[in-house]
C-alpha positions in Angstrom: 104.5 94.4 95.0 101.6 93.9 96.7 101.7 91.8 99.3 98.4 89.9 99.6 97.1 88.3 102.5 94.6 85.1 103.0 93.0 82.6 104.8 92.9 79.5 104.8 88.4 78.3 105.7 89.6 75.1 107.6 92.6 75.7 109.7 91.8 79.2 109.4 95.9 79.8 109.2 96.8 83.5 108.3 99.4 83.9 105.0 100.9 86.3 103.7 102.3 85.7 100.0 104.1 88.9 97.9 102.4 88.2 94.3 102.2 90.5 90.8 98.8 92.2 90.6 99.0 89.8 87.6 99.4 86.6 89.4 96.7 84.4 89.9 95.2 83.5 92.7 96.3 81.1 95.6 94.0 78.3 96.8 95.8 75.9 98.1 96.4 76.1 102.3 101.0 76.3 102.9 99.8 74.8 106.4 96.8 72.1 105.9 98.0 71.4 102.2 94.0 71.8 100.8 91.7 74.3 98.2 90.3 76.0 100.8 92.7 80.3 100.9 90.4 82.8 100.9 91.4 86.1 100.0 91.9 88.9 102.8 90.5 92.4 102.1 93.0 94.1 104.2 95.1 97.0 104.7 97.3 98.3 101.7 100.8 96.9 101.6 103.6 96.8 99.1 107.8 96.4 99.4 109.9 98.6 97.3 112.3 96.6 95.4 115.7 98.4 93.4 117.8 101.7 93.9 116.5 104.9 94.7 114.4 104.8 96.9 116.8 106.3 99.1 116.3 110.2 101.2 120.0 110.1 100.0 119.9 108.8 96.4 118.4 113.0 95.5 120.9 114.6 97.6 122.3 117.5 94.7 121.3 120.6 95.2 121.4 122.4 98.4 117.3 121.7 100.7 116.6 124.3 103.0 115.5 124.4 107.0 112.9 126.5 107.1 111.4 125.0 110.3 114.8 126.5 111.6 115.8 129.4 109.4 116.9 132.7 111.1 115.0 135.1 107.7 111.8 134.0 106.9 110.1 137.0 107.8 111.6 139.8 105.6 110.6 142.7 106.9 112.1 141.5 110.4 113.0 144.8 111.3 109.8 146.9 110.1 107.2 147.0 112.7 104.8 146.0 110.3 106.5 142.6 110.6 104.7 138.9 109.1 102.4 138.1 112.1 105.3 135.8 114.4 107.6 138.9 113.8 105.2 141.5 115.0 104.1 140.1 118.4 108.4 138.7 119.5 110.3 141.8 118.9 110.4 144.4 121.5 
């Protein structure tokens, strides 16, 4: 759900509210109680709710770590290997 920022035009208090996109815009300040809140334009923020948002939820197959792989070049033994193998050979 999106997190919106509001600022009271009367007291200057800034507050955040977790709302659905379809929820009406807030108008009453939680600090001073006046109906003088204005929605601020800020960086997008949202909260992921429910299960299925963790890396461990998608563990099923074997992942290949290409950064630490020793056999990244199929022609490693030849002189015409990839640029990184040719530079490190000999």
